[in-house]
Each structure stands twice: as structure tokens, then as C-alpha cells.
BADOBA-853445 format. One record per residue: x, y, z of N, C-alpha, C in turn. Coordinates in Angstrom, 3 decimals, m for minus. Example, Ala and Ser with C-alpha at 12.3 -4.5 7.8 and 13.67 -1.06 7.14 Angstrom:
+----------+----------+----------+----------+----------+----------+----------+----------+----------+
!      n.u !      n.v !      n.w !     ca.u !     ca.v !     ca.w !      c.u !      c.v !      c.w !
+----------+----------+----------+----------+----------+----------+----------+----------+----------+
!   13.190 !   m5.690 !    7.800 !   12.300 !   m4.500 !    7.800 !   13.200 !   m3.300 !    7.800 !
!   12.850 !   m2.250 !    7.080 !   13.670 !   m1.060 !    7.140 !   12.900 !    0.030 !    7.870 !
+----------+----------+----------+----------+----------+----------+----------+----------+----------+
// end
This chain:
+----------+----------+----------+----------+----------+----------+----------+----------+----------+
!      n.u !      n.v !      n.w !     ca.u !     ca.v !     ca.w !      c.u !      c.v !      c.w !
+----------+----------+----------+----------+----------+----------+----------+----------+----------+
!   46.344 !  m37.192 !  m17.349 !   44.966 !  m37.128 !  m17.151 !   44.588 !  m35.963 !  m16.066 !
!   45.492 !  m36.029 !  m14.893 !   45.202 !  m35.215 !  m13.900 !   45.307 !  m33.607 !  m14.318 !
!   46.303 !  m33.550 !  m15.087 !   46.746 !  m32.288 !  m15.614 !   45.589 !  m31.643 !  m16.458 !
!   45.145 !  m32.580 !  m17.287 !   43.944 !  m32.088 !  m18.359 !   42.846 !  m31.671 !  m17.267 !
!   42.387 !  m32.387 !  m16.434 !   41.425 !  m32.080 !  m15.484 !   41.576 !  m30.747 !  m14.816 !
!   42.877 !  m30.595 !  m14.238 !   42.921 !  m29.268 !  m13.633 !   43.045 !  m28.085 !  m14.652 !
!   43.451 !  m28.236 !  m15.951 !   43.588 !  m27.413 !  m16.880 !   42.152 !  m26.939 !  m17.048 !
!   41.260 !  m27.920 !  m17.361 !   39.860 !  m27.783 !  m17.832 !   39.158 !  m27.112 !  m16.636 !
!   39.492 !  m27.321 !  m15.384 !   38.844 !  m26.735 !  m14.197 !   39.175 !  m25.238 !  m14.134 !
!   40.518 !  m25.029 !  m14.386 !   41.035 !  m23.723 !  m14.386 !   40.359 !  m22.790 !  m15.464 !
!   40.237 !  m23.408 !  m16.719 !   39.531 !  m22.717 !  m17.900 !   38.248 !  m22.288 !  m17.527 !
!   37.275 !  m23.285 !  m16.894 !   35.972 !  m23.053 !  m16.577 !   36.088 !  m21.972 !  m15.474 !
!   36.808 !  m22.072 !  m14.394 !   36.768 !  m20.957 !  m13.502 !   37.298 !  m19.612 !  m13.971 !
!   38.154 !  m19.626 !  m14.931 !   38.618 !  m18.339 !  m15.465 !   37.415 !  m17.780 !  m16.177 !
!   36.614 !  m18.472 !  m17.091 !   35.521 !  m18.048 !  m17.852 !   34.522 !  m17.501 !  m16.880 !
!   34.073 !  m18.260 !  m15.797 !   33.100 !  m17.837 !  m14.926 !   33.442 !  m16.579 !  m14.325 !
!   34.690 !  m16.443 !  m13.641 !   35.226 !  m15.251 !  m13.180 !   35.217 !  m14.052 !  m14.115 !
!   35.662 !  m14.349 !  m15.335 !   35.403 !  m13.145 !  m16.268 !   33.994 !  m12.649 !  m16.645 !
!   33.291 !  m13.634 !  m16.787 !   31.721 !  m13.298 !  m16.999 !   31.316 !  m12.341 !  m15.647 !
!   31.612 !  m12.775 !  m14.722 !   31.060 !  m12.080 !  m13.425 !   31.621 !  m10.745 !  m13.450 !
!   33.065 !  m10.565 !  m13.659 !   33.457 !   m9.359 !  m13.751 !   33.034 !   m8.218 !  m14.851 !
!   32.709 !   m8.940 !  m16.050 !   32.259 !   m8.054 !  m16.982 !   30.905 !   m7.680 !  m16.691 !
!   30.022 !   m8.593 !  m16.036 !   28.655 !   m8.275 !  m15.387 !   28.599 !   m7.096 !  m14.421 !
!   29.517 !   m7.162 !  m13.588 !   29.742 !   m6.065 !  m12.590 !   30.116 !   m4.837 !  m13.172 !
!   31.066 !   m4.837 !  m13.939 !   31.699 !   m3.612 !  m14.595 !   30.687 !   m3.047 !  m15.425 !
!   29.671 !   m3.727 !  m16.062 !   28.697 !   m3.319 !  m16.943 !   27.567 !   m2.458 !  m15.950 !
!   27.373 !   m3.275 !  m14.894 !   26.432 !   m2.548 !  m13.893 !   26.912 !   m1.308 !  m13.321 !
!   28.098 !   m0.973 !  m13.338 !   28.879 !    0.020 !  m12.812 !   28.872 !    1.111 !  m13.521 !
!   28.577 !    1.101 !  m14.956 !   28.475 !    2.079 !  m15.954 !   27.264 !    3.001 !  m15.804 !
!   27.139 !    4.166 !  m16.438 !   25.847 !    4.714 !  m16.281 !   24.829 !    4.233 !  m16.841 !
!   24.913 !    3.483 !  m17.935 !   23.681 !    2.872 !  m18.562 !   23.183 !    1.821 !  m17.587 !
!   24.275 !    0.825 !  m17.056 !   23.828 !   m0.207 !  m16.202 !   23.163 !    0.178 !  m14.879 !
!   23.776 !    1.511 !  m14.387 !   22.967 !    2.082 !  m12.951 !   21.398 !    2.610 !  m13.457 !
!   21.572 !    3.147 !  m14.775 !   20.144 !    3.466 !  m15.245 !   19.067 !    2.324 !  m15.406 !
!   19.677 !    1.349 !  m15.945 !   18.680 !    0.200 !  m16.040 !   18.333 !   m0.294 !  m14.627 !
!   19.220 !   m0.400 !  m13.750 !   18.901 !   m0.840 !  m12.267 !   17.966 !    0.023 !  m11.671 !
!   18.145 !    1.376 !  m11.808 !   17.209 !    2.369 !  m11.211 !   15.874 !    2.229 !  m11.898 !
!   15.825 !    2.191 !  m13.188 !   14.540 !    2.012 !  m13.921 !   13.661 !    0.729 !  m13.323 !
!   14.499 !   m0.124 !  m13.271 !   13.640 !   m1.617 !  m12.741 !   13.372 !   m1.328 !  m11.365 !
!   13.969 !   m0.696 !  m10.566 !   13.661 !   m0.250 !   m9.130 !   12.291 !    0.441 !   m8.944 !
!   12.328 !    1.649 !   m9.896 !   11.252 !    2.477 !   m9.945 !   10.072 !    1.824 !  m10.619 !
!   10.086 !    0.928 !  m11.484 !    9.061 !    0.109 !  m11.965 !    8.353 !   m0.669 !  m10.887 !
!    9.371 !   m1.398 !  m10.179 !    8.882 !   m2.315 !   m9.088 !    8.180 !   m1.543 !   m8.098 !
!    8.782 !   m0.295 !   m7.732 !    8.017 !    0.491 !   m6.618 !    6.610 !    0.989 !   m7.215 !
!    6.485 !    1.365 !   m8.433 !    5.307 !    1.775 !   m9.006 !    4.202 !    0.714 !   m9.012 !
!    4.637 !   m0.463 !   m9.312 !    3.755 !   m1.701 !   m9.278 !    3.340 !   m1.928 !   m7.721 !
!    4.203 !   m1.685 !   m6.895 !    3.771 !   m2.037 !   m5.441 !    2.798 !   m0.802 !   m4.889 !
!    3.108 !    0.507 !   m5.437 !    2.198 !    1.411 !   m4.787 !    0.769 !    1.229 !   m5.625 !
!    0.737 !    0.880 !   m6.867 !   m0.436 !    0.564 !   m7.541 !   m1.321 !   m0.615 !   m6.842 !
!   m0.543 !   m1.669 !   m6.560 !   m1.244 !   m2.734 !   m5.660 !   m1.894 !   m2.200 !   m4.442 !
!   m1.078 !   m1.525 !   m3.735 !   m1.279 !   m0.964 !   m2.491 !   m2.737 !   m0.272 !   m2.690 !
!   m2.792 !    0.854 !   m3.621 !   m3.881 !    1.565 !   m3.794 !   m5.109 !    0.672 !   m4.097 !
!   m4.900 !   m0.333 !   m4.943 !   m5.984 !   m1.136 !   m5.313 !   m6.479 !   m1.858 !   m4.076 !
!   m5.727 !   m2.411 !   m3.278 !   m6.134 !   m2.966 !   m1.921 !   m6.869 !   m1.982 !   m1.111 !
!   m6.283 !   m0.776 !   m0.972 !   m6.887 !    0.399 !   m0.061 !   m8.575 !    0.437 !   m0.752 !
!   m8.455 !    0.730 !   m1.938 !   m9.861 !    0.978 !   m2.655 !  m10.805 !   m0.266 !   m2.543 !
!  m10.351 !   m1.507 !   m2.518 !  m11.183 !   m2.674 !   m2.359 !  m11.531 !   m2.567 !   m0.875 !
!  m10.563 !   m2.349 !    0.085 !  m11.010 !   m2.241 !    1.701 !  m12.157 !   m1.163 !    1.810 !
!  m11.949 !   m0.121 !    1.147 !  m12.869 !    1.103 !    1.429 !  m14.387 !    0.653 !    0.773 !
!  m14.307 !    0.086 !   m0.401 !  m15.633 !   m0.358 !   m0.931 !  m16.277 !   m1.550 !   m0.023 !
!  m15.551 !   m2.394 !    0.543 !  m15.979 !   m3.397 !    1.311 !  m16.668 !   m2.893 !    2.576 !
!  m15.779 !   m1.863 !    3.297 !  m16.346 !   m1.124 !    4.498 !  m17.562 !   m0.402 !    4.168 !
!  m17.544 !    0.299 !    3.049 !  m18.737 !    1.185 !    2.799 !  m20.040 !    0.190 !    2.645 !
!  m19.726 !   m0.969 !    1.980 !  m20.972 !   m1.951 !    2.102 !  m21.415 !   m2.210 !    3.319 !
!  m20.501 !   m2.639 !    4.075 !  m20.896 !   m3.071 !    5.348 !  m21.778 !   m2.024 !    6.138 !
!  m21.138 !   m0.867 !    6.094 !  m21.882 !    0.232 !    6.692 !  m23.245 !    0.620 !    6.049 !
!  m23.234 !    0.392 !    4.841 !  m24.622 !    0.472 !    4.179 !  m25.538 !   m0.464 !    4.577 !
!  m25.138 !   m1.691 !    4.872 !  m25.897 !   m2.894 !    5.322 !  m26.460 !   m2.434 !    6.529 !
!  m25.749 !   m2.035 !    7.418 !  m25.998 !   m1.714 !    8.894 !  m27.045 !   m0.478 !    8.885 !
!  m26.937 !    0.475 !    8.133 !  m27.839 !    1.533 !    8.007 !  m29.196 !    1.135 !    7.565 !
!  m29.047 !    0.243 !    6.406 !  m30.409 !   m0.234 !    5.774 !  m31.060 !   m1.095 !    6.849 !
!  m30.438 !   m1.974 !    7.535 !  m31.139 !   m2.774 !    8.557 !  m31.661 !   m2.005 !    9.667 !
!  m30.983 !   m0.874 !   10.176 !  m31.552 !   m0.142 !   11.326 !  m32.361 !    0.910 !   10.812 !
!  m32.511 !    1.311 !    9.512 !  m33.446 !    2.348 !    9.112 !  m34.957 !    1.822 !    9.440 !
!  m35.179 !    0.593 !    9.473 !  m36.619 !    0.052 !    9.628 !  m37.015 !    0.228 !   11.213 !
!  m36.024 !    0.008 !   11.988 !  m36.343 !    0.058 !   13.516 !  m35.996 !    1.301 !   14.238 !
!  m35.477 !    2.291 !   13.451 !  m35.174 !    3.625 !   14.201 !  m36.371 !    4.389 !   13.993 !
!  m36.928 !    5.210 !   15.154 !  m38.092 !    6.097 !   14.978 !  m37.303 !    7.468 !   15.190 !
!  m37.841 !    8.235 !   14.299 !  m37.441 !    9.694 !   14.383 !  m38.522 !   10.635 !   15.078 !
!  m38.277 !   11.646 !   15.773 !  m39.218 !   12.403 !   16.442 !  m38.919 !   14.001 !   15.946 !
!  m40.118 !   14.642 !   15.715 !  m39.992 !   15.770 !   15.007 !  m39.591 !   16.874 !   16.096 !
!  m38.900 !   17.759 !   15.720 !  m38.288 !   18.720 !   16.502 !  m38.918 !   20.008 !   16.113 !
!  m39.643 !   20.565 !   17.139 !  m40.485 !   21.654 !   16.722 !  m39.697 !   23.097 !   17.368 !
!  m40.235 !   24.197 !   16.908 !  m39.511 !   25.251 !   17.472 !  m40.405 !   25.815 !   18.753 !
!  m41.087 !   24.967 !   19.354 !  m41.963 !   25.260 !   20.417 !  m40.915 !   25.339 !   21.783 !
!  m41.261 !   26.140 !   22.751 !  m40.452 !   26.281 !   23.819 !  m40.861 !   25.112 !   24.771 !
!  m39.979 !   24.712 !   25.654 !  m40.206 !   23.535 !   26.411 !  m40.820 !   24.070 !   27.805 !
!  m40.743 !   23.141 !   28.774 !  m41.461 !   23.444 !   30.063 !  m40.850 !   24.626 !   30.918 !
!  m39.715 !   25.156 !   30.549 !  m39.195 !   26.290 !   31.127 !  m39.489 !   27.547 !   30.619 !
!  m40.487 !   27.558 !   30.060 !  m40.966 !   28.913 !   29.325 !  m40.044 !   29.510 !   28.594 !
!  m39.271 !   28.842 !   28.001 !  m38.248 !   29.639 !   26.958 !  m36.831 !   29.905 !   27.656 !
!  m36.871 !   29.831 !   28.938 !  m35.720 !   30.159 !   29.643 !  m34.612 !   29.032 !   29.642 !
!  m33.241 !   29.575 !   29.432 !  m32.245 !   28.719 !   29.233 !  m31.668 !   28.160 !   30.618 !
!  m31.216 !   27.127 !   30.639 !  m30.578 !   26.611 !   31.917 !  m29.378 !   27.396 !   32.283 !
!  m29.267 !   27.461 !   33.525 !  m28.130 !   28.319 !   34.253 !  m26.808 !   27.396 !   34.294 !
!  m25.835 !   28.030 !   34.287 !  m24.478 !   27.125 !   34.428 !  m24.233 !   26.861 !   35.940 !
!  m23.414 !   26.001 !   36.055 !  m23.308 !   25.709 !   37.572 !  m22.387 !   26.656 !   37.893 !
!  m22.567 !   27.116 !   39.244 !  m21.594 !   28.082 !   39.840 !  m21.896 !   29.461 !   39.562 !
!  m22.922 !   29.787 !   39.120 !  m23.264 !   31.149 !   38.930 !  m24.511 !   31.494 !   39.670 !
+----------+----------+----------+----------+----------+----------+----------+----------+----------+
// end
């Protein structure tokens, strides 16, 4: 009975090791490497797309916040008209310090 148990355990371990070796050897072939590279590129493209969507959502949110501030302050801000009329200095410009 003991021998049968160890024989079965050895067969199971042999099958597991054989499958693992075959999988590793397949990954080392050009086709296996291309599949791995393709998967990595797809994952990267998904991450970049997700990042872009998050950035766009943040920009829209911030733009709405700024628009709300502008709309709120537009009612309280008073604008003054700027004429081309000279000021009290009779049209002379201020002199620089040290001249």
C-alpha cells in the first residue's frame, strides 16, 4: 500500500512538473513571447485610456467649479470704463526712480 501511494504521488508530481515545463517552454517560443507582449500592450493601452478619462473628468469638474465662481462674482463685480483722457499729470509719464 505504501509503495502504491508513493508511486501515485510520484506520477502526480511528474505530471505537474511536465506541464509546468511545457508551459514555460511554450512561453519562451516567439509565439508565446508575442502573446505575452500583446497582453502587456493591451493592459498598458487600457491603463492609458483610463488615465485619460480620469483627466478629462477632472478638467470638466474644475471648469464647472471655475464657471460657478465666475457666475457668482459677475453680479458683484463693478467694471469701470477706461477713457483715453489724460490723467491729472497733464499727459506726462511718471519718471523712473534714480533719473
